[in-house]
Structures are given as structure tokens and as C-alpha cells.
C-alpha positions in Angstrom: -36.5 -176.8 -73.5 -35.7 -173.2 -72.8 -33.0 -173.2 -75.4 -33.4 -174.6 -78.9 -31.9 -174.1 -82.4 -34.3 -172.6 -84.9 -34.3 -174.5 -88.3 -36.8 -172.4 -90.3 -38.0 -168.8 -90.7 -36.1 -165.5 -90.4 -34.3 -166.8 -87.3 -33.1 -169.9 -89.0 -29.7 -171.0 -87.6 -30.0 -169.0 -84.4 -30.7 -170.1 -80.9 -34.0 -169.3 -79.3 -33.9 -168.5 -75.6 -37.2 -168.5 -73.7 -38.1 -168.6 -70.0 -41.6 -169.3 -68.7 -41.8 -168.3 -65.0 -45.0 -168.3 -63.1 -46.6 -165.2 -61.7 -45.9 -165.1 -58.0 -49.5 -164.1 -57.2 -51.7 -165.9 -59.7 -49.4 -168.9 -60.5 -50.1 -168.4 -64.2 -47.3 -168.7 -66.8 -45.9 -165.3 -67.8 -45.5 -164.6 -71.5 -42.0 -163.3 -71.8 -40.7 -162.6 -75.3 -38.0 -164.9 -76.6 -34.5 -163.8 -77.4 -32.4 -165.0 -80.4 -28.6 -165.3 -80.4 -25.9 -166.8 -82.6 -24.4 -169.5 -80.4 -25.2 -171.9 -77.6 -22.7 -170.1 -75.3 -24.5 -166.8 -75.9 -27.9 -168.6 -75.4 -26.9 -169.9 -72.0 -25.6 -166.5 -71.0 -28.9 -164.9 -72.3 -31.0 -167.4 -70.3 -29.1 -166.6 -67.1 -29.6 -162.9 -67.8 -33.3 -163.3 -68.4 -33.8 -165.2 -65.1 -31.8 -162.7 -63.2 -33.9 -159.8 -64.7 -37.1 -161.7 -63.7 -35.9 -162.4 -60.2 -34.9 -158.8 -59.8 -38.4 -157.6 -60.6 -38.0 -156.7 -64.3 -41.4 -155.7 -65.7 -41.5 -157.7 -68.9 -45.1 -156.7 -69.6 -44.5 -153.0 -69.6 -41.1 -153.5 -71.4 -42.9 -154.6 -74.5 -45.5 -151.8 -74.6 -45.0 -148.7 -76.8 -43.6 -145.8 -74.8 -46.1 -143.1 -76.1 -49.0 -145.3 -75.0 -47.6 -145.8 -71.5 -46.8 -142.1 -71.2 -50.3 -141.0 -72.2 -51.9 -143.5 -69.8 -49.7 -142.2 -67.0 -50.7 -138.6 -67.4 -54.4 -139.5 -67.7 -54.2 -141.5 -64.5 -52.4 -138.7 -62.7 -55.0 -136.1 -63.8 -57.9 -138.4 -62.9 -56.5 -138.8 -59.4 -56.7 -135.0 -58.9 -53.0 -134.7 -58.4 -52.5 -132.1 -61.1 -54.0 -128.8 -61.9 -55.4 -128.4 -65.5 -52.4 -126.2 -66.5 -50.0 -128.9 -65.4 -52.0 -131.6 -67.2 -52.0 -129.5 -70.5 -48.3 -129.1 -70.2 -47.7 -132.9 -70.0 -50.4 -133.5 -72.6 -48.3 -131.4 -75.0 -45.3 -133.5 -74.2 -47.4 -136.6 -75.0 -48.3 -135.3 -78.4 -44.6 -134.6 -79.1 -43.6 -138.1 -77.9 -46.2 -139.8 -80.2 -44.6 -138.1 -83.1 -40.9 -138.9 -82.2 -41.2 -142.2 -80.4 -44.2 -143.7 -82.3 -42.6 -147.2 -82.6 -40.3 -147.2 -79.6 -41.0 -149.8 -76.9 -40.5 -149.0 -73.2 -37.5 -151.3 -73.1 -35.8 -149.5 -75.9 -35.9 -146.0 -74.3 -32.1 -145.6 -74.0 -30.0 -142.5 -73.5 -29.0 -142.6 -77.1 -32.6 -142.7 -78.3 -33.6 -139.8 -76.1 -30.5 -137.8 -77.1 -31.3 -138.3 -80.8 -34.9 -137.1 -80.1 -33.7 -134.0 -78.4 -31.4 -133.0 -81.3 -34.0 -133.8 -83.9 -36.7 -131.9 -82.1 -34.5 -128.8 -81.9 -33.5 -129.1 -85.6 -37.1 -129.6 -86.7 -38.6 -126.8 -84.7 -35.7 -124.3 -84.8 -36.0 -123.7 -81.1 -33.2 -122.6 -78.7 -31.5 -124.8 -76.2 -31.6 -123.3 -72.7 -32.6 -124.1 -69.1 -36.2 -122.8 -69.7 -36.5 -123.9 -73.3 -39.2 -126.1 -74.8 -36.8 -129.0 -75.2 -35.7 -128.7 -71.6 -39.3 -129.0 -70.5 -39.9 -132.1 -72.5 -36.7 -133.7 -71.1 -37.9 -132.9 -67.6 -41.1 -134.7 -68.2 -39.3 -137.7 -69.7 -37.0 -137.9 -66.8 -39.8 -137.6 -64.2 -41.8 -140.4 -65.8 -38.9 -142.8 -66.6 -37.6 -142.4 -63.0 -40.7 -144.4 -62.0 -39.3 -147.4 -63.9 -35.9 -147.4 -62.4 -35.4 -150.8 -60.8 -38.1 -152.5 -62.8 -37.1 -151.6 -66.4 -33.9 -149.6 -66.2 -30.9 -149.9 -63.9 -30.7 -146.1 -64.0 -32.7 -143.3 -65.6 -32.1 -143.1 -69.4 -32.4 -139.3 -69.1 -29.0 -138.3 -67.6 -28.4 -135.6 -65.0 -27.9 -132.2 -66.8 -29.3 -133.7 -70.0 -28.8 -130.5 -72.0 -25.1 -130.6 -71.3 -24.9 -134.2 -72.3 -26.9 -133.9 -75.5 -25.7 -130.5 -76.7 -22.4 -128.7 -77.0 -22.0 -125.4 -75.2 -21.8 -123.6 -78.6 -25.3 -125.0 -79.4 -26.9 -123.6 -76.2 -28.4 -120.2 -76.0 -27.7 -117.7 -73.2 -30.7 -117.0 -71.1 -32.0 -113.6 -71.8 -32.3 -111.8 -68.4 -35.4 -109.9 -67.2 -35.1 -106.2 -67.8 -34.9 -104.2 -64.6 -35.9 -100.6 -64.4 -33.8 -97.9 -62.9 -35.2 -95.2 -60.6 -35.6 -92.7 -63.5 -37.5 -95.2 -65.6 -39.8 -96.1 -62.6 -40.6 -92.4 -62.1 -41.3 -91.9 -65.8 -43.8 -94.7 -65.8 -45.5 -93.5 -62.6 -45.7 -89.9 -63.9 -47.3 -91.3 -67.1 -49.8 -93.3 -65.2 -50.8 -90.4 -62.9 -51.4 -88.2 -66.0 -53.1 -90.8 -68.3 -55.4 -92.7 -66.0 -58.8 -91.5 -67.0 -61.8 -93.3 -65.4 -64.0 -92.2 -68.3 -62.0 -94.6 -70.4 -62.4 -98.0 -68.7 -61.0 -99.9 -71.6 -57.5 -98.8 -70.8 -57.5 -97.4 -67.2 -57.9 -100.9 -65.7 -54.6 -102.1 -67.1 -52.9 -98.9 -66.3 -54.0 -98.9 -62.6 -52.9 -102.6 -62.4 -49.4 -101.7 -63.7 -49.2 -99.0 -61.0 -50.1 -101.5 -58.3 -47.5 -103.9 -59.6 -44.9 -101.2 -59.8 -45.2 -100.6 -56.1 -45.7 -104.2 -54.9 -44.0 -106.5 -57.4 -46.6 -109.2 -57.0 -46.9 -111.9 -59.6 -49.3 -111.1 -62.5 -51.6 -114.0 -61.6 -51.8 -112.6 -58.0 -52.5 -109.2 -59.3 -55.4 -110.5 -61.4 -57.0 -112.2 -58.4 -57.0 -109.0 -56.2 -60.4 -108.2 -54.7 -61.5 -105.1 -53.0 -61.4 -107.0 -49.7 -57.6 -107.6 -50.4 -56.8 -104.0 -49.4 -55.9 -104.0 -45.7 -54.7 -101.3 -43.3 -51.6 -102.2 -41.4 -51.0 -99.5 -38.8 -50.3 -96.4 -40.9 -49.8 -98.3 -44.2 -52.0 -100.0 -46.7 -51.1 -103.5 -48.1 -52.8 -106.2 -50.1 -53.5 -109.5 -48.4 -53.1 -112.3 -50.9 -54.6 -115.8 -50.8 -55.5 -116.6 -54.4 -54.3 -116.4 -57.9 -55.8 -116.4 -61.4 -55.2 -118.9 -64.3 -55.6 -117.3 -67.7 -55.5 -120.8 -69.3 -58.3 -122.3 -67.4 -60.1 -118.9 -66.9 -60.5 -119.7 -63.2 -59.0 -119.0 -59.8 -56.3 -121.5 -58.7 -57.6 -121.5 -55.2 -54.2 -120.8 -53.7 -50.9 -118.9 -54.1 -48.0 -120.3 -56.0 -46.2 -123.1 -54.1 -48.6 -122.6 -51.2 -51.4 -124.6 -49.6 -55.0 -123.6 -50.0 -55.8 -120.9 -47.4 -52.3 -119.7 -46.9 -51.9 -116.0 -47.0 -49.2 -113.4 -47.4 -49.2 -109.6 -47.4 -47.4 -107.4 -49.9 -45.2 -104.4 -49.6 -47.0 -101.3 -48.5 -48.4 -99.0 -51.2 -48.3 -95.2 -51.4 -51.1 -93.1 -50.1 -51.4 -91.6 -53.6 -52.1 -95.1 -55.1 -54.6 -95.9 -52.3 -56.4 -92.7 -53.1 -56.5 -93.6 -56.8 -57.9 -97.1 -55.9 -60.6 -95.5 -53.8 -61.7 -93.3 -56.7 -61.6 -96.2 -59.1 -63.8 -98.4 -56.8 -66.6 -95.8 -57.0 -66.3 -95.4 -60.7 -66.2 -99.2 -61.2 -69.3 -99.6 -59.0 -71.2 -97.0 -61.0 -70.1 -98.5 -64.3 -71.2 -102.0 -63.4 -74.5 -100.8 -62.1 -75.2 -98.8 -65.3 -74.5 -101.8 -67.5 -76.2 -104.4 -65.3 -73.0 -106.4 -64.6 -72.4 -108.2 -61.3 -68.8 -108.3 -60.1 -69.4 -111.6 -58.2 -65.7 -112.2 -57.6 -65.3 -108.7 -56.3 -62.2 -108.3 -58.5 -60.4 -104.9 -58.5 -59.2 -105.5 -62.1 -62.3 -106.9 -63.6 -62.1 -106.9 -67.4 -64.3 -103.9 -68.4 -63.2 -103.9 -72.0 -65.5 -106.8 -72.9 -69.0 -107.0 -71.4 -69.1 -110.8 -72.0 -65.9 -111.3 -70.1 -67.0 -108.9 -67.4 -70.3 -110.8 -66.9 -68.3 -114.0 -66.7 -66.2 -112.6 -63.9 -62.9 -112.6 -65.8 -60.1 -110.1 -64.8 -57.9 -108.3 -67.3 -55.6 -110.8 -69.0 -51.8 -111.0 -68.6 -51.5 -110.5 -72.3 -53.4 -107.1 -72.1 -51.2 -106.1 -69.1 -48.0 -106.9 -71.0 -49.2 -105.1 -74.1 -50.1 -102.0 -72.1 -46.7 -102.1 -70.3 -44.8 -102.2 -73.6 -47.0 -99.4 -75.0 -46.2 -97.2 -71.9 -42.5 -98.1 -72.2 -42.5 -96.8 -75.8 -44.4 -93.7 -74.8 -41.9 -92.7 -72.1 -38.8 -93.7 -74.1 -37.7 -97.0 -72.3 -35.7 -99.2 -74.6 -35.4 -102.5 -72.7 -32.5 -104.8 -73.2 -33.8 -108.2 -72.1 -37.2 -109.8 -71.4 -39.8 -107.0 -70.9 -43.1 -107.9 -69.4 -45.1 -107.6 -66.1 -42.5 -109.9 -64.5 -39.9 -107.2 -65.1 -41.7 -105.1 -62.5 -41.4 -107.9 -60.0 -37.7 -108.3 -60.7 -37.3 -104.5 -60.4 -38.9 -104.3 -57.0 -37.0 -107.4 -55.7 -33.8 -105.9 -57.0 -34.5 -102.5 -55.3 -35.2 -104.4 -52.0 -32.0 -106.4 -52.3 -29.9 -103.3 -52.8 -31.5 -101.2 -50.1 -29.0 -100.5 -47.2 -30.2 -102.1 -43.9 -32.9 -104.1 -45.6 -34.0 -107.3 -43.8 -33.9 -110.0 -46.5 -36.2 -112.4 -44.7 -38.8 -109.5 -44.5 -38.4 -108.7 -48.1 -38.6 -112.3 -49.2 -41.8 -112.8 -47.2 -43.4 -109.8 -48.8 -42.4 -111.1 -52.2 -43.7 -114.6 -51.5 -40.4 -116.4 -51.4 -37.9 -118.0 -49.1 -34.8 -115.9 -48.5 -32.7 -118.3 -50.6 -35.1 -118.1 -53.5 -35.3 -114.4 -53.2 -31.6 -113.9 -53.4 -31.0 -116.5 -56.1 -33.8 -115.7 -58.5 -34.8 -112.1 -58.1 -31.9 -110.1 -56.8 -29.8 -108.6 -59.6 -27.2 -105.8 -59.7 -29.1 -102.6 -59.4 -28.1 -100.2 -62.2 -28.5 -97.2 -59.8 -26.2 -98.8 -57.2 -23.8 -99.8 -60.0 -23.6 -96.1 -61.1 -22.9 -95.0 -57.6 -20.2 -97.6 -57.1 -18.6 -96.6 -60.4 -18.6 -92.9 -59.4 -17.2 -93.8 -56.0 -14.3 -95.7 -57.5 -13.5 -93.1 -60.2 -13.6 -90.2 -57.7 -11.6 -92.1 -55.0 
């Protein structure tokens, strides 16, 4: 019988409900966990529900497995198939470690919205982290949602991680405002350029590499990882201008080239904004100094990197470029030297936001052209990188006041 009353043990007095369907492929009996209810009426209802779930494709086997084990198996399989880069794998691996801690005894079938919401709040409380769109908890919920979405229809009628999960799990008063990138005004840009022109000294390779890289980024606004992967062959003449042709980027985490640009296929290229002749002249001088330096020290620049790390011979020999950390530290140091007091996130990406903002506020500018030079679609360019330019803001204020 599929329904029977239990007379002994911890379920004594309850009704056991069990179904034993056969596997549609092998014909073998499936081991589906029994359910226990208080009355015969509930038992018949539970039996009908169990058969309905089975006929609808409910995955009873996976349902009884522990969530952390299933999640870990998933990421290992995805990485083994070559679908993820190592950086992506490490990010998901971190989520796996977190989930082992917070969902250690939770089965797949028990991953409910309530359980996930409780985890989110507990994690924020334990780690004293902020709640925002780009926060650590937001990333973990993104991974949860992506994985559990694969089980919709076999384990869950809908994804247990709701749309706009942060809004569901946290009150507005508990969420932090996103700190915007600091965008330089024209005066600050000139201060940094003047500082670089005066302070770049090729006899001090330990610091001039980062300084020259900052100058390049201040004129092109390329991503730091693209800047790191620049080679001497990247410099191209385009009529009367000089640009960089980009086709690769560097990964500080894996200490290797990614083999492509962000969100682009292998082999796809783009060109940057044109650079000043003054910067091109400085790069020409640096190329000669770098060549002599490497020859004197017996180092081979086999990647042909412009910004090869010359501060550490071991890293130079390994073909590593200057790190993003070093670039950010140098930028902050220069900012302090010239009296810049940033209100917001201040890093190499601030230079990218600055250039994009200047492009977006230039009268007569072609946004498709600007977006292409920055490596984005026009929509992404306008939404993500174009801010109110402080110089334009001042002009508009003066125009209004004097009208």
C-alpha cells in the first residue's frame, strides 16, 4: 500500500505516504522519500501531490541532496567544460565557500525565498558589509539566482531568489547609496598632466612606468587591464593622429593575458581616442630607455609590453606588466601632490569616467564614435559613463545667473 498508518517510532500515529514509480528509461523503481501527515484525508492529498510532481518532472533525487554539494559540483563542471575564465571560477568558488557555511544542512528542496532572505540578512550582519547593487551580498545573490534558475520546472515552480532581491530582503533605509566615481574637471586634468611632464624621469624606472601609464590613460580613458596589455605594436598611425589598437587585456589575478577585450570575442579589435603628439614623443623616448635598460639587465620583454614591470626584476623576467594596485597608488599619490581632494571613488577607472564624461559633454560630439573609441555600445556609454561635467555645470550656472 502507498498509504499506511505508522504504529511505532517517532512517526507513530501518523500516516506514511509513499509512491514507487519506475524510471521511464531504466524501468527500475525510484527511491522517493516518504511523507508523513496527520490524517487519512491529508495522506490522500499528499499522494496525489507526489504523483503530480513526479509526472511533471520533479527531480526527487536532486531534491534530497545538500545544496552546497550541488552548487560546488555545478561550478566544477562548468569550469572543467572551459566555459569560464579562471577569474569567473574564483568568484563562484568564493560563493561556494560562503554557501557551505550558511547552508550546510539545507537540502535543495528546502531552498526557499525565506531561507535565502534569512541568509542574506545574516551574512550582512556577520560581515558588517554594505547593501548595494555592487556589494558582496548582491554578487552572492546573483550567483544563487543563476544556479537555481536551472532547477525551475524540475524542483521549483519559480526561482526562490526573487527579482530585485535586495529590495525584497532589505528596507531602503538599510541599503547604502552607491558612491559615484570621482570625475576630474579641466583644471585638475591639467594639474596632473603638468605634474607628469615635470616628474617623469627615465633614470628612475621604478616610478616612471606608472606615471607614463597614467598619462596615457588620462588621454585615452582605456580600461586599466587594457592599458596593462599595451604593446609597442599597439601604437598605430591614423592619418595625422596616433592611436592605440587594442585586442587584448591583462588579468592581475591569473597573471596572464585574457586573450580578448572585455565582452568581445578573441581577435576583435578596437582603436582608442587619439593621443597628443607630446605624449607620442614621450613614448618614443621611453621605448629607447626601456630597450637599453632591459639589455643592460639581461631581461627579455617577450610580450613586448609598453608598461612592463621594471620595479621588480623577477616580475620583469616573468613578463608581468605594472599592476593595477601600483597604478592606483601612484594616481592617489599624484592627486595628493597636486591638491586634488576627491569626493567619491578615486582610482584608474576615474580617468575612464572623466574622459567619457568630457566626450559626452562636447558640443557636436558623435556619441556612436565616442562609444566605439571607449569600447561600448552607445546605450552603455550614455548610461554608465556619461555624468554631468562639472565644467559644463559651472558654465550653465553662470549663464543662468547672468541672464
